[in-house]
RODO-2510 file (C-alpha; in nm, 4 decimals, decimal comma):
residues 587
     n   res          X          Y          Z
     1     m     4,0093    -0,6176     0,7573
     2     l     4,1152    -0,9738     0,6392
     3     e     3,9336    -1,1370     0,3270
     4     t     3,6745    -1,3853     0,3128
     5     e     3,7669    -1,7047     0,1322
     6     a     3,5154    -1,6473    -0,1344
     7     s     3,2981    -1,3551    -0,2628
     8     p     3,0565    -1,2978     0,0096
     9     g     2,7870    -1,2739    -0,2417
    10     s     2,7236    -1,6090    -0,1613
    11     g     2,7141    -1,5566     0,1968
    12     v     2,7745    -1,8293     0,4268
    13     r     2,8853    -2,0369     0,1214
    14     s     3,2065    -1,8561     0,0952
    15     a     3,3242    -2,0472     0,4404
    16     e     3,2342    -2,3757     0,2749
    17     p     3,4235    -2,4311    -0,0621
    18     g     3,3330    -2,8121    -0,0369
    19     r     2,9701    -2,7458    -0,0038
    20     t     2,7692    -2,8514    -0,2818
    21     d     2,3946    -2,8945    -0,1111
    22     e     2,2706    -2,5737    -0,1340
    23     r     1,9293    -2,6404    -0,3022
    24     s     1,6175    -2,5902    -0,1049
    25     p     1,4258    -2,9165    -0,0423
    26     g     1,1299    -2,8204    -0,2647
    27     r     0,7914    -2,6958    -0,1933
    28     r     0,6423    -3,0542    -0,0915
    29     l     0,9071    -3,0600     0,1784
    30     l     0,9990    -2,6682     0,2841
    31     i     0,6189    -2,5237     0,2881
    32     p     0,4935    -2,8038     0,5395
    33     l     0,8369    -2,7251     0,7247
    34     l     0,7647    -2,4106     0,7913
    35     v     0,3934    -2,4175     0,8428
    36     a     0,4899    -2,6781     1,1143
    37     g     0,7630    -2,4294     1,2698
    38     y     0,5136    -2,1311     1,2778
    39     l     0,2719    -2,3414     1,4349
    40     a     0,4895    -2,4432     1,7100
    41     n     0,5733    -2,1179     1,7507
    42     v     0,2200    -2,0058     1,7955
    43     l     0,1245    -2,3130     2,0121
    44     l     0,4181    -2,2234     2,2262
    45     r     0,3421    -1,8879     2,2877
    46     i    -0,0422    -1,9756     2,4295
    47     w     0,1138    -2,1892     2,6439
    48     l     0,3306    -1,9189     2,7981
    49     t     0,0197    -1,7056     2,8530
    50     h    -0,2569    -1,9664     2,9485
    51     r    -0,2247    -1,8874     3,3155
    52     i    -0,2011    -1,4909     3,2605
    53     t    -0,5738    -1,3536     3,3318
    54     l    -0,5230    -1,0111     3,4014
    55     p    -0,2595    -0,7170     3,2759
    56     i     0,0540    -0,7156     3,4557
    57     a     0,2606    -0,4440     3,2527
    58     h     0,0919    -0,1495     3,3735
    59     t     0,0358     0,1083     3,2716
    60     d     0,1208     0,0047     2,8881
    61     e    -0,0824    -0,2528     2,8805
    62     d    -0,4362    -0,0805     3,0113
    63     s    -0,3414     0,1959     2,7916
    64     y    -0,3399    -0,0463     2,4680
    65     l    -0,6251    -0,2691     2,5803
    66     n    -0,8682     0,0455     2,6374
    67     t    -0,7878     0,2167     2,3153
    68     a    -0,8859    -0,1607     2,1226
    69     r    -1,2152    -0,1667     2,3087
    70     v    -1,3045     0,1435     2,1958
    71     f    -1,2137     0,0712     1,8227
    72     a    -1,4328    -0,2379     1,8791
    73     g    -1,7145    -0,0018     1,9690
    74     g    -1,6756    -0,0042     2,3358
    75     p    -1,6334     0,2808     2,6108
    76     g    -1,3320     0,4534     2,6688
    77     g    -1,0757     0,4596     2,9658
    78     y    -0,7312     0,5340     3,0895
    79     s    -0,4808     0,6057     2,8831
    80     s    -0,0983     0,6918     2,9994
    81     e    -0,0147     0,8250     2,6485
    82     n     0,0135     1,1656     2,5529
    83     n    -0,0491     1,3073     2,2054
    84     l     0,2732     1,3547     2,0760
    85     l     0,4138     1,0134     2,1117
    86     r     0,0710     0,8215     2,0808
    87     r     0,0390     0,5055     1,8312
    88     v    -0,2690     0,3207     1,8144
    89     g    -0,1858     0,0703     1,5366
    90     y    -0,1600    -0,1857     1,7790
    91     s    -0,4847    -0,1543     1,9253
    92     w    -0,6297    -0,1720     1,6244
    93     l    -0,4983    -0,4911     1,5086
    94     i    -0,6028    -0,6567     1,8643
    95     s    -0,9416    -0,4623     1,8439
    96     p    -1,1283    -0,7969     1,7055
    97     a    -1,0443    -0,9615     2,0608
    98     f    -1,3330    -0,7149     2,2160
    99     l    -1,6024    -0,7980     1,9398
   100     g    -1,8788    -1,0105     2,0183
   101     g    -1,9536    -0,8720     2,3872
   102     h    -1,7260    -1,1204     2,5611
   103     s    -1,6147    -1,1106     2,9282
   104     f    -1,2795    -0,9191     2,9777
   105     g    -1,1166    -1,2654     3,0576
   106     t    -1,1979    -1,4059     2,7223
   107     s    -1,1274    -1,0943     2,5420
   108     y    -0,7441    -1,1066     2,6986
   109     r    -0,7286    -1,4469     2,5976
   110     l    -0,8121    -1,3566     2,2304
   111     v    -0,5871    -1,0663     2,2782
   112     h    -0,2872    -1,3114     2,3700
   113     v    -0,3772    -1,5628     2,0934
   114     l    -0,3535    -1,2532     1,8384
   115     n    -0,0088    -1,1740     1,9680
   116     a     0,0872    -1,5495     1,9500
   117     i    -0,0072    -1,5201     1,5869
   118     y     0,1724    -1,1813     1,4837
   119     n     0,4667    -1,2600     1,7318
   120     s     0,5337    -1,5947     1,5679
   121     t     0,5873    -1,4380     1,2171
   122     i     0,9428    -1,3621     1,3348
   123     f     1,0174    -1,7440     1,2479
   124     p     0,9337    -1,7407     0,9036
   125     l     1,0731    -1,4186     0,8376
   126     a     1,3830    -1,5209     0,9942
   127     y     1,4242    -1,7882     0,7917
   128     l     1,3274    -1,5870     0,4613
   129     f     1,6084    -1,3430     0,5503
   130     a     1,8545    -1,6218     0,6296
   131     r     1,7876    -1,7864     0,3072
   132     s     1,7219    -1,4915     0,0738
   133     a     1,9143    -1,2223     0,2169
   134     l     2,2102    -1,4044     0,3654
   135     r     2,2130    -1,6797     0,1607
   136     m     2,2503    -1,9454     0,4193
   137     p     2,1689    -2,3061     0,3318
   138     w     1,8431    -2,3972     0,3858
   139     r     1,8869    -2,6470     0,6861
   140     r     2,0660    -2,4070     0,8901
   141     s     1,8361    -2,1316     0,7870
   142     f     1,5598    -2,3253     0,8925
   143     v     1,7078    -2,4224     1,2553
   144     l     1,8837    -2,0537     1,2943
   145     a     1,5241    -1,9492     1,2281
   146     l     1,3590    -2,1754     1,5101
   147     a     1,6123    -2,0510     1,7490
   148     v     1,5483    -1,6804     1,6695
   149     g     1,2172    -1,7482     1,6935
   150     v     1,2083    -1,8207     2,0889
   151     m     1,4389    -1,5362     2,1786
   152     p     1,3121    -1,4050     2,5042
   153     a     1,3720    -1,0719     2,3628
   154     t     1,0929    -1,1734     2,0988
   155     a     0,8762    -1,4146     2,2296
   156     f     0,8302    -1,2864     2,5782
   157     w     0,6184    -0,9753     2,4553
   158     s     0,3535    -1,1896     2,3511
   159     e     0,2795    -1,2655     2,6890
   160     l     0,1730    -0,9139     2,7379
   161     a    -0,0718    -0,6674     2,5473
   162     m     0,2087    -0,4150     2,4086
   163     t     0,3561    -0,2952     2,0921
   164     d     0,6634    -0,4949     2,1685
   165     v     0,4982    -0,8016     2,0331
   166     m     0,5101    -0,6548     1,6831
   167     l     0,8314    -0,4912     1,6345
   168     a     1,1098    -0,7721     1,6125
   169     p     0,9353    -0,9071     1,3270
   170     l     0,8568    -0,5957     1,1468
   171     t     1,2375    -0,4963     1,2122
   172     v     1,3337    -0,8011     1,0145
   173     a     1,0459    -0,7484     0,7893
   174     w     1,1710    -0,3973     0,6974
   175     v     1,5392    -0,5103     0,6265
   176     l     1,4176    -0,8319     0,4408
   177     m     1,2058    -0,5742     0,2081
   178     i     1,4660    -0,3453     0,1325
   179     v     1,7223    -0,6307    -0,0076
   180     l     1,4125    -0,7687    -0,1914
   181     w     1,3447    -0,4230    -0,3232
   182     l     1,6750    -0,3295    -0,4287
   183     r     1,7615    -0,6583    -0,6214
   184     r     1,4497    -0,5077    -0,8603
   185     p     1,4676    -0,1907    -0,8109
   186     a     1,2297    -0,0756    -1,1232
   187     s     0,9480    -0,2695    -0,9513
   188     l     0,6971    -0,0044    -0,8026
   189     w     0,5580    -0,2905    -0,6112
   190     w     0,8623    -0,3682    -0,3906
   191     s     0,8852    -0,0157    -0,3418
   192     a     0,5844     0,0469    -0,2143
   193     g     0,6054    -0,2685     0,0291
   194     a     0,9465    -0,1533     0,1629
   195     a     0,7743     0,1752     0,2591
   196     a     0,4781     0,0027     0,3743
   197     v     0,6472    -0,2325     0,6196
   198     a     0,8299     0,1144     0,7643
   199     g     0,4812     0,3005     0,7843
   200     v     0,3192     0,0092     0,9750
   201     y     0,6050     0,0353     1,1996
   202     y     0,5082     0,3753     1,2548
   203     m     0,1599     0,3047     1,3384
   204     i     0,2705     0,0625     1,5819
   205     h     0,5119     0,2642     1,8289
   206     v     0,7063     0,5827     1,8232
   207     r     1,0226     0,3716     1,7179
   208     g     0,8702     0,3499     1,3835
   209     l     0,9295     0,7397     1,3624
   210     v     1,3081     0,6501     1,3502
   211     i     1,2458     0,3719     1,1348
   212     l     1,0266     0,5754     0,8535
   213     a     1,2839     0,8575     0,8742
   214     v     1,5845     0,6385     0,7666
   215     h     1,3770     0,4792     0,5202
   216     l     1,2442     0,7727     0,3321
   217     g     1,6494     0,9103     0,3968
   218     l     1,7701     0,6053     0,2298
   219     v     1,5046     0,6331    -0,0814
   220     l     1,6498     0,9942    -0,1073
   221     v     2,0087     0,8803    -0,1343
   222     l     1,9145     0,5994    -0,3884
   223     a     1,7183     0,8800    -0,5828
   224     i     2,0363     1,0803    -0,5815
   225     a     2,2686     0,7899    -0,6267
   226     r     2,0352     0,7127    -0,9528
   227     q     2,0275     0,3684    -0,7817
   228     i     1,6322     0,3837    -0,8302
   229     r     1,4243     0,5822    -1,0441
   230     f     1,2394     0,8984    -0,9513
   231     r     0,8939     0,7308    -0,9707
   232     s     1,0315     0,4811    -0,7313
   233     l     1,0940     0,7706    -0,4494
   234     v     0,7569     0,8958    -0,5580
   235     v     0,5402     0,5892    -0,4771
   236     a     0,7978     0,5245    -0,1154
   237     v     0,6731     0,8324    -0,0098
   238     v     0,3224     0,8199    -0,1222
   239     t     0,2908     0,4916     0,0664
   240     a     0,4881     0,6158     0,3571
   241     v     0,2565     0,9397     0,4004
   242     a    -0,0804     0,7329     0,3043
   243     l     0,0235     0,5145     0,6483
   244     v     0,1155     0,8235     0,8487
   245     a    -0,2817     0,9558     0,7354
   246     v    -0,4036     0,6345     0,8003
   247     h    -0,2916     0,6451     1,1544
   248     q    -0,4073     1,0039     1,1881
   249     g    -0,7672     0,8814     1,0941
   250     l    -0,7426     0,6066     1,3384
   251     v    -0,6377     0,8693     1,6069
   252     i    -0,9107     1,0783     1,5172
   253     s    -1,1782     0,8263     1,5495
   254     l    -1,1390     0,7466     1,8784
   255     g    -1,2686     1,1255     1,9923
   256     d    -1,2257     1,2217     2,3572
   257     k    -1,3220     0,8683     2,4318
   258     l    -0,9808     0,7952     2,6145
   259     y    -0,8573     0,9924     2,8816
   260     l    -0,4582     1,0281     2,8105
   261     a    -0,2787     1,0702     3,1164
   262     g     0,0850     1,0819     3,0207
   263     d     0,2790     1,4089     3,0371
   264     a     0,1509     1,6474     2,8087
   265     n     0,4116     1,8860     2,8148
   266     v     0,7240     1,6977     2,6888
   267     a     0,9247     1,9692     2,5737
   268     a     0,9021     2,1235     2,9210
   269     s     1,0341     1,8256     3,0448
   270     a     1,3242     1,8065     2,8123
   271     a     1,4254     2,1505     2,8524
   272     k     1,4332     2,1128     3,2330
   273     q     1,6622     1,8185     3,1793
   274     f     1,8791     2,0123     2,9373
   275     s     1,9191     2,2857     3,2118
   276     s     2,0309     2,0516     3,4467
   277     g     2,3379     1,9741     3,2794
   278     s     2,2751     1,5752     3,3812
   279     l     2,1427     1,5191     3,0136
   280     a     2,4691     1,3587     2,8858
   281     k     2,5728     1,1683     3,1755
   282     i     2,2235     1,0110     3,1916
   283     m     2,1701     0,9467     2,8394
   284     t     2,5364     0,7795     2,8297
   285     l     2,4346     0,5565     3,0995
   286     i     2,1149     0,4384     2,9372
   287     i     2,3179     0,3825     2,6092
   288     g     2,5720     0,1903     2,8045
   289     s     2,3060    -0,0412     2,9595
   290     q     2,1266    -0,0956     2,6423
   291     l     2,4006    -0,2064     2,4329
   292     w     2,5557    -0,4331     2,7306
   293     y     2,2415    -0,6000     2,7483
   294     v     2,1326    -0,6723     2,4337
   295     s     2,4692    -0,8133     2,3762
   296     a     2,5004    -1,0103     2,6921
   297     a     2,1022    -1,1418     2,6509
   298     t     2,1848    -1,3004     2,3062
   299     f     2,5166    -1,4925     2,4194
   300     g     2,7286    -1,1875     2,2127
   301     l     2,5784    -1,3062     1,8504
   302     v     2,4536    -0,9635     1,8482
   303     v     2,8036    -0,7826     1,8401
   304     l     2,8934    -1,0321     1,6201
   305     g     2,6096    -0,9266     1,4034
   306     w     2,7287    -0,5581     1,4066
   307     l     3,0575    -0,6573     1,3134
   308     f     2,9605    -0,8590     1,0123
   309     g     2,7179    -0,5651     0,9382
   310     l     2,9759    -0,3318     0,8939
   311     r     3,1877    -0,5396     0,7022
   312     i     2,9366    -0,5720     0,4492
   313     v     2,8514    -0,2132     0,4394
   314     r     3,2493    -0,1498     0,3643
   315     r     3,2902    -0,3745     0,1072
   316     r     3,1843    -0,3222    -0,2537
   317     e     3,2498    -0,7140    -0,3660
   318     e     2,9084    -0,7292    -0,1300
   319     p     2,5625    -0,7009    -0,3193
   320     s     2,4597    -0,3558    -0,3273
   321     s     2,0944    -0,4748    -0,2180
   322     l     2,2664    -0,6418     0,0965
   323     r     2,4976    -0,3166     0,1524
   324     w     2,2288    -0,0936     0,1796
   325     a     2,0013    -0,2976     0,3936
   326     m     2,2663    -0,3080     0,6525
   327     a     2,3159     0,0411     0,5948
   328     a     1,9840     0,1129     0,6822
   329     g     1,9975    -0,1426     0,9738
   330     l     2,2706     0,0110     1,1437
   331     t     2,1503     0,3402     1,0801
   332     a     1,8342     0,2693     1,2525
   333     t     1,9739     0,0681     1,5626
   334     i     2,1893     0,3896     1,6404
   335     g     1,8766     0,5866     1,5920
   336     v     1,6544     0,3898     1,7899
   337     i     1,9369     0,3499     2,0838
   338     v     1,9786     0,7423     2,0950
   339     g     1,6415     0,8316     2,0194
   340     c     1,5291     0,6079     2,3243
   341     a     1,7577     0,7349     2,5571
   342     l     1,6996     1,1046     2,4956
   343     l     1,3311     1,0254     2,5489
   344     l     1,4137     0,8049     2,8920
   345     a     1,6299     1,1051     3,0035
   346     t     1,4071     1,3934     2,9416
   347     t     1,0971     1,2533     3,0658
   348     p     1,0758     1,2655     3,4526
   349     s     0,8390     0,9590     3,4951
   350     a     1,0231     0,7159     3,2728
   351     t     1,2899     0,4254     3,4226
   352     k     1,5858     0,4983     3,4401
   353     d     1,7200     0,2071     3,6284
   354     l     2,0584    -0,0094     3,5725
   355     i     1,8557    -0,1980     3,2691
   356     y     1,5991    -0,0761     3,0039
   357     a     1,6895    -0,2548     2,7237
   358     r     1,3163    -0,2845     2,5842
   359     y     1,3459    -0,0370     2,3162
   360     i     1,6383    -0,2004     2,1254
   361     e     1,5609    -0,5858     2,1759
   362     a     1,3646    -0,5351     1,8622
   363     f     1,6648    -0,5637     1,6864
   364     a     1,8304    -0,8365     1,8706
   365     p     1,6852    -1,1125     1,6126
   366     l     1,7926    -0,9106     1,3178
   367     w     2,1772    -0,8874     1,4106
   368     t     2,1729    -1,2159     1,5696
   369     l     2,0679    -1,3609     1,2400
   370     v     2,3553    -1,1460     1,0649
   371     g     2,6074    -1,2369     1,3573
   372     v     2,5356    -1,6363     1,3106
   373     a     2,5772    -1,5726     0,9197
   374     g     2,9007    -1,3800     0,9729
   375     l     3,0697    -1,6437     1,1735
   376     t     3,0729    -1,9080     0,8509
   377     a     3,0959    -1,6002     0,6035
   378     v     3,4239    -1,4887     0,7156
   379     r     3,8052    -1,6423     0,7418
   380     r     3,8708    -1,8670     1,0292
   381     v     4,1267    -1,6076     1,1622
   382     t     3,8686    -1,3162     1,1619
   383     a     3,6354    -1,5163     1,3093
   384     r     3,8510    -1,5822     1,6105
   385     w     3,9392    -1,2317     1,6145
   386     w     3,5748    -1,1221     1,6305
   387     m     3,4848    -1,3746     1,9005
   388     l     3,7652    -1,2162     2,0762
   389     f     3,6464    -0,8912     2,0419
   390     t     3,2853    -1,0028     2,1514
   391     a     3,4223    -1,1531     2,4640
   392     a     3,6009    -0,8376     2,5790
   393     a     3,3408    -0,6076     2,4892
   394     v     3,0523    -0,8087     2,6705
   395     l     3,2665    -0,8729     3,0214
   396     l     3,3855    -0,4924     3,0031
   397     s     3,0445    -0,3869     2,9773
   398     g     2,9063    -0,6197     3,2212
   399     l     3,1987    -0,4883     3,4396
   400     l     3,1406    -0,1186     3,3979
   401     e     2,7443    -0,1769     3,4732
   402     q     2,8777    -0,3969     3,7916
   403     l     3,0302    -0,1144     3,9202
   404     r     2,7948     0,1199     3,8482
   405     l     2,5271    -0,0767     4,0614
   406     d     2,7863    -0,1119     4,3438
   407     r     2,8427     0,2319     4,3607
   408     v     2,4508     0,3333     4,3793
   409     v     2,4296     0,0846     4,6394
   410     a     2,7218     0,1634     4,8440
   411     k     2,5608     0,5160     4,8398
   412     g     2,2284     0,3889     5,0092
   413     g     2,0584     0,3692     4,6815
   414     r     1,8964     0,1041     4,4568
   415     l     1,9560     0,0345     4,1057
   416     g     1,8037    -0,2638     3,9675
   417     h     1,5489    -0,3494     3,7009
   418     g     1,1829    -0,4410     3,6309
   419     l     1,0423    -0,7484     3,4616
   420     f     0,9990    -0,6118     3,1349
   421     s     1,3189    -0,4798     3,1296
   422     a     1,5335    -0,7804     3,1700
   423     p     1,3515    -1,0725     3,0520
   424     e     1,6642    -1,3094     3,0276
   425     m     1,8179    -1,1701     3,3385
   426     i     1,4781    -1,2563     3,5279
   427     a     1,4901    -1,6135     3,4150
   428     v     1,8397    -1,6587     3,5251
   429     e     1,7650    -1,5079     3,8404
   430     r     1,5089    -1,7869     3,9283
   431     f     1,8209    -1,9861     4,0425
   432     g     1,9976    -1,6853     4,2907
   433     p     2,0654    -1,3280     4,2806
   434     v     2,2511    -1,2382     3,9214
   435     e     2,4786    -0,9294     3,8883
   436     p     2,5582    -0,7823     3,5931
   437     l     2,9454    -0,9231     3,5319
   438     y     2,8234    -1,2385     3,6431
   439     f     2,5203    -1,2764     3,3907
   440     s     2,7783    -1,1494     3,1223
   441     a     3,0077    -1,4510     3,1823
   442     l     2,7154    -1,6819     3,2277
   443     m     2,5427    -1,5836     2,8726
   444     l     2,8944    -1,5293     2,6683
   445     a     2,9820    -1,9029     2,7700
   446     v     2,6599    -2,0395     2,5598
   447     g     2,8133    -1,7962     2,2895
   448     v     3,1591    -1,9555     2,3163
   449     v     3,0328    -2,2832     2,2972
   450     v     2,8257    -2,1851     1,9850
   451     f     3,1275    -2,0366     1,8564
   452     l     3,3368    -2,3395     1,8822
   453     l     3,0958    -2,5721     1,7118
   454     v     3,0368    -2,3390     1,4259
   455     r     3,3819    -2,2334     1,3432
   456     g     3,6505    -2,3431     1,6209
   457     v     3,6517    -2,7073     1,5124
   458     p     3,8967    -2,8453     1,2051
   459     e     3,7702    -2,7130     0,8613
   460     r     3,6642    -3,0817     0,7699
   461     w     3,4395    -3,0825     1,0484
   462     s     3,2810    -2,7435     0,9960
   463     r     3,1734    -2,7924     0,6577
   464     r     2,9164    -3,0646     0,7905
   465     d     2,5875    -2,9306     0,9127
   466     g     2,5672    -3,1442     1,2091
   467     l     2,7979    -2,9533     1,4615
   468     w     2,6960    -2,5889     1,3097
   469     i     2,3323    -2,7095     1,3964
   470     a     2,4238    -2,8425     1,7067
   471     g     2,5150    -2,4914     1,8050
   472     l     2,2179    -2,3300     1,6677
   473     v     2,0214    -2,6069     1,8943
   474     l     2,2139    -2,5386     2,1960
   475     v     2,1105    -2,1179     2,1677
   476     l     1,7360    -2,2748     2,0936
   477     v     1,7175    -2,4910     2,3882
   478     a     1,8776    -2,1804     2,6370
   479     n     1,6350    -1,9551     2,4711
   480     v     1,3497    -2,1730     2,5384
   481     a     1,4635    -2,2865     2,8802
   482     m     1,4863    -1,9025     2,9573
   483     l     1,1240    -1,8680     2,8498
   484     a     0,9816    -2,1314     3,0658
   485     g     1,2146    -2,0149     3,3316
   486     l     0,9935    -1,6482     3,3185
   487     r     0,6591    -1,8130     3,4123
   488     p     0,7233    -1,8533     3,7662
   489     s     0,8241    -1,4834     3,7697
   490     t     0,5278    -1,3490     3,5807
   491     a     0,2918    -1,5612     3,7901
   492     g     0,4450    -1,3931     4,0807
   493     q     0,3716    -1,0429     3,9364
   494     l     0,0148    -1,1225     3,8085
   495     a    -0,0661    -1,2246     4,1951
   496     r     0,0750    -0,9059     4,3371
   497     v    -0,1780    -0,7051     4,0619
   498     t    -0,4919    -0,9194     4,0608
   499     p    -0,7219    -0,7790     4,3185
   500     t    -0,8982    -0,9965     4,5618
   501     p    -1,2307    -1,0009     4,5536
   502     t    -1,3495    -0,9192     4,2298
   503     l    -1,6199    -0,6460     4,1664
   504     a    -1,8600    -0,9201     4,0623
   505     a    -1,8281    -1,0919     4,3999
   506     l    -1,9016    -0,7693     4,5869
   507     g    -2,2315    -0,7368     4,3937
   508     v    -2,1610    -0,5091     4,0719
   509     s    -2,3711    -0,6130     3,7954
   510     e    -2,3652    -0,5202     3,4087
   511     g    -2,5103    -0,1739     3,3864
   512     d    -2,3990    -0,0359     3,7367
   513     r    -2,2026     0,3404     3,7223
   514     i    -1,8692     0,2944     3,8869
   515     y    -1,6404     0,5816     4,0051
   516     a    -1,2788     0,5580     4,1699
   517     t    -1,0991     0,8358     4,4012
   518     r    -0,8011     0,9806     4,2393
   519     n    -0,5596     0,7945     4,5359
   520     a    -0,7288     0,4549     4,5141
   521     p    -0,4234     0,2009     4,4384
   522     r    -0,3801     0,2616     4,0669
   523     i    -0,2561    -0,0595     3,9632
   524     l    -0,5152    -0,2628     4,1318
   525     m    -0,8197     0,0041     4,0283
   526     l    -0,7016    -0,0607     3,6775
   527     n    -0,7277    -0,4644     3,6971
   528     l    -1,0661    -0,3962     3,8840
   529     a    -1,1890    -0,1652     3,5926
   530     h    -1,0924    -0,3836     3,3186
   531     p    -1,4354    -0,6480     3,3502
   532     v    -1,6569    -0,3489     3,3565
   533     t    -1,6826    -0,3966     2,9867
   534     w    -2,0138    -0,1818     2,9933
   535     d    -1,8633     0,1525     3,0929
   536     n    -1,5660     0,3320     3,1836
   537     v    -1,4874     0,3382     3,5666
   538     r    -1,4415     0,7488     3,5772
   539     i    -1,2134     0,9241     3,8180
   540     i    -1,3407     1,1839     4,0733
   541     e    -1,1418     1,3988     4,3384
   542     n    -1,0569     1,2767     4,6862
   543     d    -1,2206     1,5858     4,8392
   544     v    -1,5366     1,5972     4,6193
   545     p    -1,9021     1,4570     4,6376
   546     p    -1,9440     1,1729     4,3837
   547     p    -2,1619     1,2584     4,0744
   548     a    -2,5225     1,1793     4,1445
   549     d    -2,5287     0,8739     3,9004
   550     a    -2,2635     0,7153     4,0905
   551     e    -2,3639     0,4000     4,2180
   552     y    -2,0270     0,2595     4,3337
   553     v    -1,6856     0,4271     4,4203
   554     i    -1,3502     0,2665     4,4416
   555     a    -1,1697     0,4295     4,7364
   556     v    -0,8519     0,3889     4,9118
   557     w    -0,8739     0,1963     5,2475
   558     n    -0,6220     0,2268     5,5069
   559     p    -0,7203     0,2036     5,8535
   560     a    -0,4091     0,3332     5,9924
   561     r    -0,5024     0,6720     5,9039
   562     v    -0,7735     0,8990     5,7678
   563     t    -0,8855     0,7541     5,4117
   564     w    -1,1865     0,8382     5,1972
   565     n    -1,4976     0,7706     5,3955
   566     g    -1,8256     0,7095     5,1846
   567     e    -2,0666     0,7452     5,4676
   568     q    -2,0592     1,1104     5,4381
   569     y    -2,1980     1,1100     5,1285
   570     g    -2,4181     0,8485     5,1640
   571     f    -2,2489     0,5496     5,0627
   572     k    -2,2116     0,1955     5,2521
   573     y    -1,9052    -0,0142     5,2689
   574     v    -1,9806    -0,3343     5,0386
   575     g    -1,5917    -0,4498     5,0642
   576     g    -1,2662    -0,4581     4,9544
   577     n    -0,9122    -0,5915     5,0740
   578     v    -0,7027    -0,4108     5,3442
   579     g    -0,3863    -0,5469     5,2676
   580     q    -0,4199    -0,4369     4,9146
   581     n    -0,5463    -0,1067     5,0322
   582     w    -0,9086    -0,0853     4,8712
   583     a    -1,2649    -0,0525     4,9600
   584     l    -1,5708    -0,0392     4,7539
   585     w    -1,8620     0,1847     4,8383
   586     r    -2,2373     0,1466     4,7246
   587     r    -2,4699     0,3956     4,7672
***
C-alpha cells in the first residue's frame, strides 16, 4: 500500500500540503449554519411526506404504529413481530404523536414530523464525524454533511413509520462516540455515552444486537489490551445492560394488548432451511445483492469507504481512536450483512428478491463519509487505483446481478425488487426500465465525475475548495433528485393501499365495535382499521358467527365466487369496494 503524503493523523489535510485555512469559522457563524442546515433537512423531509396520509409499508408500519398507540394509552392491535425479534424503542419514541385524542390522520402526520426531526440529525452528526473524527476542513465537512444528509438510503425512510428512520444517524453517532471516547479513555462519561448509543440501537431494531455485541467485544478487547481501565469496562457493560433492561421493561408494559402475528418458531424455520442444503446458496445471493446495491446506489463511494477504513485499521501511524472505531464499524457492517442474510434466508415469509439492501443501508452514510475523506487522504496514484477497483467491483457485481435476473426470467420466473428495498433504483426507473448493469453504470458515472473533481485534476487546482465542493454538490443534487423522483412512486403505492370509501363514510362512528374476517384483504383491512382509534379491530374466523357485541364486520367480497355472507348471521350489507375485494356489514 502506498504511503500518504503526510501523516494521516491530520486526515484529509495530508493531501493538501499548501493548505493553511483549517480553522473553524467560529461559533457565531458555525452554529447558525448547522442549525440552518438541520432545519433545511427537516423541512425537506416534511415536504416529502406531506401527501402521505396512510401507511404504505405494510405490515411493518402497522406494527410500529399500533405499538406506539398502546404506549400512548390507546387500544392494541395487530403486529407482525414475534417475541424473539421484537423491538419497541422506535414505537416508544413516536408514541407522543398519539397523545391528545387526535384522529389517525393527524397522528400519522405528527409521526412524520417526529421522523423528520430524528432522521435529520444525520446532518450535524455527519458534520461532526467529518470534522472531528476524519479531521476534514470545515467547509468541506459542511457540504459533505449536506450531501450525506439527503441520501435516499437515509432520508427516504422518514416517509415511513419504520425503525430505519433512526438507524443511519445512530450508526454515525456510534462510531463517532467511539472516537471521542478513546481520545479520553479515562472518562467514564464518554464510556457510558458510547455504550448508550449502542444500547439505544439495540432498542430500535434487531440489527442493534450486532452493534451492541461488537461494542461490548471492543470494550473487552480494549480492557485486555489495557487501553482502557477496568472501571470503564464496568461502566460500559452496566450502561448496556441497563438499556437492555429498559427495553424489556417497555415490552412488559405493553402486556398482551398487541396480537403478535410473526413467525413464532424461528428456530424451526431455520432448521428446515439448514436441512434443505440451500442455505449457503441463498445467503450468498442475498449477501451479493446487498453489497452490490449499497455500492452502486452510493456512486461507488461506499466501496472507497471500506478501502480507506481498512487502510486506517492497518496503519499504526493513524490515531488509535480512529483505528479502533474503523475496526468496530467494519466488523459491525460485516455482522449485519451476514446476520441479515441468515435471517432472510431462514424466514419463509421474508423477501428473497433481487435486491434487499434495506438492512445494510444504515451504514451507507458512514462509509460515504469515510470514502470521500479517503479520496484526499491518500496519494494521487493510490486514489486512482482505488477508483479503478471501485469501478470494476460495481460493474462486475452489477453484471452478476444482471445474469441472475436474466436466468430467472429465462426460466419463467420473476426476480425484482420492492419499493422499500431499492429506493434509488425506483427513482431512476421513473424514466424507463432499469436493470442492474445499467443502474451500476449510471450511478458509477456520477462517482467518476466526483473523483475527477476531487482528485483527477492537477494538484494546484485540487488544493482549492471550489472543485472539491463542486463534486460534493453534484452528489447532493443527485441525491435530492432521486428523493424527488421517489414521490410519484410513493403516491402510486399509496393509491393502491388506500381503501375507498372510508368506514366513516359508511356510517361507522366512535364507539362502534368492529371485527374483520381472517380472509379479508389484509393490507386494505389494516388501513381501514387505523382510523378506528377507539378500539382494536379484532379478527374472527371465516366460518364462525361474529361475537354478540360485533356491530360491524369487514369481510372479503368477491361476487365471482362464494364469499362471507353476513345475512346468515343477521347482518346487512352496508357498502364497500368490489374492485378492492372488501365489504362492510352491519348488524
